[in-house]
C-alpha positions in Angstrom: 10.2 7.1 57.9 7.6 5.9 55.5 4.3 4.1 55.9 3.2 1.3 53.7 -0.5 1.7 54.7 -1.1 5.4 55.3 -4.9 5.0 55.2 -4.7 3.4 58.7 -4.3 6.9 60.1 -8.1 7.3 59.7 -8.3 5.1 62.9 -6.9 8.1 64.9 -10.5 9.2 65.2 -10.7 6.5 67.9 -8.7 8.8 70.1 -11.9 10.6 71.0 -13.2 7.5 72.8 -10.9 7.7 75.9 -11.5 11.4 76.2 -15.3 11.0 76.2 -15.1 8.1 78.7 -13.0 10.2 81.1 -15.3 13.2 80.8 -18.5 11.1 81.3 -17.2 9.5 84.5 -17.7 11.1 88.0 -16.0 10.5 91.3 -17.4 7.4 93.1 -19.5 8.7 96.0 -21.7 6.9 98.5 -24.9 8.7 99.4 -25.7 8.8 103.1 -29.0 10.3 104.4 -28.9 12.4 107.6 -32.1 12.8 109.6 -31.4 16.4 110.5 -31.1 17.4 106.9 -34.2 15.8 105.5 -36.3 18.9 106.3 -34.0 21.2 104.4 -35.3 22.5 101.1 -33.5 20.9 98.1 -31.6 23.4 96.0 -30.4 23.1 92.5 -26.7 22.6 92.2 -24.9 24.7 89.6 -23.6 22.8 86.6 -20.0 22.0 86.8 -17.4 22.2 84.0 -16.1 18.9 82.5 -13.2 17.8 84.6 -10.7 15.0 83.8 -9.8 13.3 87.0 -6.8 11.2 85.9 -4.7 12.9 83.3 -1.9 10.3 83.4 -4.2 7.4 82.7 -5.9 9.3 79.9 -2.5 10.2 78.3 -1.4 6.5 78.4 -4.6 5.3 76.8 -4.3 8.0 74.0 -0.7 7.0 73.4 -1.6 3.3 73.4 -4.2 3.9 70.7 -1.8 6.1 68.7 0.9 3.3 68.7 -1.7 0.8 67.6 -2.6 3.0 64.6 1.1 3.4 63.8 1.4 -0.4 63.9 -1.5 -0.8 61.4 0.1 1.8 59.1 3.2 -0.4 58.8 6.1 2.1 59.3 9.4 1.4 57.7 12.8 3.1 57.7 14.9 3.5 54.6 18.4 2.7 55.9 21.1 4.1 53.6 24.6 2.7 54.4 27.6 4.9 54.3 29.4 5.1 50.9 32.5 2.9 50.5 35.3 2.4 48.0 35.6 -1.0 46.5 38.6 -2.2 44.4 37.8 -5.4 42.6 40.1 -7.4 40.3 39.2 -10.0 37.7 40.8 -13.4 38.6 44.0 -13.8 36.6 45.2 -10.2 36.7 48.4 -9.2 38.4 47.9 -6.7 41.2 49.8 -3.5 40.7 52.1 -2.2 43.4 50.3 -0.3 46.2 51.9 2.9 44.9 49.9 2.7 41.7 46.6 2.1 43.5 44.5 4.3 45.7 46.0 5.2 49.0 42.7 5.4 50.9 42.8 3.5 54.1 39.1 2.6 53.9 39.3 1.0 50.5 38.1 -2.6 50.3 39.8 -5.1 47.9 37.9 -8.0 46.5 37.9 -10.5 43.6 35.3 -10.0 40.9 33.9 -13.5 41.4 30.8 -15.0 42.9 30.4 -13.8 46.5 33.1 -11.1 45.9 35.7 -12.8 48.2 38.5 -10.7 49.8 41.6 -10.2 47.8 43.8 -11.7 50.5 42.4 -15.1 49.6 43.4 -17.1 46.5 41.6 -16.1 43.3 38.5 -18.3 42.8 37.4 -19.6 39.3 35.2 -17.2 37.4 32.1 -19.3 36.9 29.7 -16.4 36.1 29.9 -14.0 33.2 31.9 -10.9 34.2 29.2 -8.4 33.1 26.6 -10.1 35.3 29.0 -9.8 38.3 29.5 -6.1 37.6 25.8 -5.5 37.6 25.3 -7.4 40.8 28.1 -5.5 42.6 26.8 -2.2 41.3 23.3 -2.9 42.7 24.9 -4.1 46.0 27.0 -1.0 46.8 25.5 1.9 48.7 24.7 5.1 46.9 27.7 7.4 46.4 30.2 4.5 46.6 33.2 4.4 44.3 34.1 1.4 42.2 37.5 0.6 40.7 37.9 -2.5 38.5 41.2 -4.1 37.5 40.9 -6.0 34.2 43.3 -7.6 31.8 43.7 -6.5 28.2 41.4 -9.2 26.9 38.1 -10.2 28.5 36.1 -13.4 28.3 32.5 -14.1 29.2 31.4 -10.7 28.0 27.9 -9.7 26.9 27.0 -8.4 23.5 27.1 -4.8 24.7 28.8 -2.7 27.4 27.0 -3.0 30.7 25.1 0.0 32.1 25.7 0.7 35.8 24.5 3.3 38.3 27.9 4.8 39.0 31.0 5.7 37.0 33.7 3.0 37.1 37.4 3.6 37.4 38.3 1.1 34.7 42.0 0.1 34.9 43.7 -2.2 32.5 46.6 -4.1 34.1 48.8 -7.1 33.3 47.5 -10.6 33.5 45.4 -13.1 31.6 41.8 -13.9 32.3 40.7 -17.5 32.4 37.5 -18.1 30.5 34.4 -18.9 32.7 33.7 -22.5 33.1 30.1 -22.2 32.3 30.4 -20.7 28.8 28.2 -22.5 26.3 29.8 -24.6 23.6 28.5 -26.0 20.4 27.2 -29.4 21.3 26.3 -32.3 19.1 22.7 -31.9 17.9 20.2 -34.4 19.4 19.3 -35.7 15.9 17.5 -38.8 14.6 17.0 -39.9 11.0 14.2 -41.6 9.1 15.6 -42.6 5.7 13.5 -42.9 2.6 12.6 -46.5 1.7 12.7 -45.6 -2.0 15.9 -43.5 -2.2 18.3 -44.6 0.5 21.0 -42.3 -1.0 19.4 -39.2 0.6 20.5 -40.2 4.1 24.2 -40.4 3.3 24.6 -36.6 3.3 23.2 -36.3 6.8 25.2 -39.4 8.0 28.4 -37.7 6.7 27.5 -34.4 8.4 26.9 -36.3 11.7 30.3 -37.8 11.5 31.9 -34.4 10.9 30.1 -33.0 14.0 31.7 -35.7 16.1 35.2 -35.1 14.8 36.2 -33.5 18.2 35.2 -36.6 20.1 37.4 -39.6 20.7 36.9 -42.4 18.2 35.4 -44.7 20.8 32.6 -42.1 21.5 31.7 -41.5 17.9 28.5 -43.2 16.7 26.2 -43.3 13.7 23.1 -41.1 13.5 20.2 -42.8 15.4 17.4 -44.2 13.2 13.7 -44.1 13.9 10.8 -45.6 11.9 8.4 -43.3 10.0 5.4 -44.1 12.1 7.3 -44.1 15.4 7.8 -41.4 17.9 11.4 -40.2 18.4 13.0 -40.6 21.8 12.5 -37.9 24.4 16.1 -36.7 24.0 15.7 -36.0 20.3 15.3 -32.4 19.3 15.8 -32.6 15.5 14.2 -35.2 13.2 15.4 -35.6 9.7 12.4 -37.2 7.9 13.3 -38.2 4.3 10.3 -40.3 3.0 8.1 -38.6 0.4 4.4 -38.0 0.6 2.1 -37.0 3.5 3.7 -36.7 6.9 2.3 -39.2 9.5 0.2 -37.9 12.4 2.9 -38.9 14.9 5.4 -36.5 13.2 2.9 -33.7 13.2 2.2 -34.0 16.9 5.9 -34.3 17.6 6.8 -31.1 15.8 3.8 -29.2 17.3 5.1 -30.1 20.8 8.3 -28.2 20.1 10.6 -30.3 17.9 12.4 -29.4 14.7 11.4 -31.5 11.7 13.6 -31.5 8.5 11.8 -32.7 5.3 12.8 -33.6 1.8 11.5 -31.6 -1.1 8.8 -34.1 -1.9 7.3 -34.4 1.6 3.8 -32.9 2.2 2.8 -31.0 5.3 0.2 -28.2 5.7 1.9 -25.2 7.3 1.9 -21.5 7.0 4.2 -19.0 5.3 7.9 -20.0 5.1 11.1 -18.0 5.6 14.2 -18.6 3.4 17.1 -20.0 5.4 19.6 -20.9 2.7 20.1 -19.8 -0.9 22.6 -21.1 -3.4 25.2 -18.8 -4.9 23.0 -18.3 -8.0 20.0 -17.3 -5.8 18.0 -20.4 -5.9 16.1 -21.3 -2.6 17.7 -24.3 -1.0 16.1 -24.5 2.5 13.1 -22.8 4.0 11.6 -22.7 7.6 8.0 -22.7 8.7 6.6 -22.3 12.2 4.4 -25.3 13.2 2.8 -25.2 16.6 5.6 -24.8 19.2 8.2 -26.2 16.8 9.4 -25.6 13.3 9.6 -27.4 10.0 12.6 -27.1 7.7 12.1 -28.3 4.2 14.5 -28.6 1.3 13.4 -27.0 -2.0 16.0 -28.8 -4.1 16.3 -32.6 -4.6 18.7 -34.3 -2.1 21.3 -35.5 -4.5 24.7 -34.2 -5.4 24.0 -33.9 -9.1 21.1 -31.4 -8.9 22.1 -29.8 -5.6 25.9 -29.4 -5.6 25.8 -27.7 -2.2 25.4 -31.1 -0.6 28.9 -32.0 -1.7 30.5 -28.8 -0.5 33.1 -29.3 2.3 31.3 -26.6 4.3 28.0 -28.3 4.2 28.2 -30.0 7.6 29.1 -26.8 9.4 26.4 -24.8 7.5 23.8 -27.4 8.4 24.8 -27.5 12.0 24.7 -23.7 12.2 21.1 -23.7 10.9 20.0 -26.5 13.3 21.8 -25.1 16.4 22.8 -21.4 16.2 26.5 -20.9 17.0 27.1 -19.0 20.3 28.1 -15.4 19.8 31.8 -14.6 20.5 32.3 -13.8 24.2 35.8 -12.3 24.1 36.4 -8.5 23.9 39.1 -5.9 24.3 38.9 -4.3 27.8 39.8 -0.9 26.3 36.5 -0.9 24.4 34.2 -2.3 27.1 34.3 0.2 29.9 30.8 0.2 31.6 28.4 3.0 30.9 26.3 5.0 33.4 22.6 5.5 33.4 21.2 2.5 35.1 18.2 3.0 37.4 19.3 3.1 41.0 18.0 0.4 43.2 15.8 1.2 46.1 17.3 0.1 49.5 15.3 -2.6 51.3 13.1 -0.9 54.0 13.6 -1.9 57.6 10.3 -2.6 59.4 9.6 -0.9 62.7 6.6 -3.0 63.7 8.6 -5.2 66.2 9.6 -2.1 68.2 6.1 -0.8 68.2 4.8 -4.1 69.5 7.2 -3.9 72.5 6.1 -0.3 73.2 2.4 -1.3 72.9 2.9 -4.2 75.4 4.6 -1.9 77.9 2.0 0.8 77.7 -0.8 -1.8 78.0 0.8 -3.1 81.2 1.1 0.5 82.6 -2.5 1.2 81.7 -3.7 -1.9 83.5 -1.7 -1.1 86.6 -3.1 2.4 86.8 -6.7 1.3 86.0 -6.8 -1.4 88.6 -4.9 0.2 91.5 -6.9 0.1 94.8 -6.7 3.8 95.4 -8.2 4.7 92.0 -11.2 7.0 92.3 -12.5 6.3 88.8 -13.8 3.0 87.6 -11.8 1.1 85.0 
């Protein structure tokens, strides 16, 4: 048992109050004068030792105060469940014969899926990354529990590193094929708008061509041209990237937009006051092609070479659309891995079991003792006042 407020035990000093009250009280006596005794000489009575008349009532009051102090100290009990043995399988694997698995009668079989359903049910879809489910299960199992995981040869939805758990895992590779989680991120079409240059309209064709390449996976009916926005207008709320190609000073609307968190791409002759820049793209001969600068909550990408195919051959490269898309929206990291190289490690900090409060039980005990104290204190035959 632990106490969340141990300083409340200072209130135990109040236990002296019932003792002092009982020692200071005397038996209720009614004085009656007799005429024959009034001529007798008064004598001094010897001093008596302190006497407690009602031990049971005193003990109940002391116990009642003690329980009240315990209630204020907020006692809790750390309940540690008994260890168990869980056998979990990734949806898509083929369960081995019972002879190849553990023969323990107390073993519990589950799917490694949200909620960890029983294995006697159909395998649910894996909508959460597998490594996250392993960490959740590891934190859920009691201390000392065993964990056996059945996995296929190839895993999907994996983190960049092997998960670290509290306990060693019996990692068994079995037959089967894992279905990729349904919530894995994919490379989406960038939310991009374009402001062409009124002087050199040819600059916009490279970005229009890249935008069409980005939509190659979509049906033809869903493909569209890059949305246009005026130089002094504010892009729609859905826009995240603004390709601004006019030369000269950037308008105040564009400055406020990028400071709020947008990504602004400028031509080489645009002017904007920003800080230091980082190189994002160099040509094969080492020339700087594209730089990035932080501006408020957003960023500014600016071309250092003219936007024409003659002076900047990289714009005509077949890989230009994919390279540009990777710079605007980073490509998701590969999430597939070989199970033989991803066995979880140990060393995670063990979780603390949730404490169980004992205050409700103390309240019941306090109520019963208070009732008993009132019954004893107010009974007709009591010789001491309440």
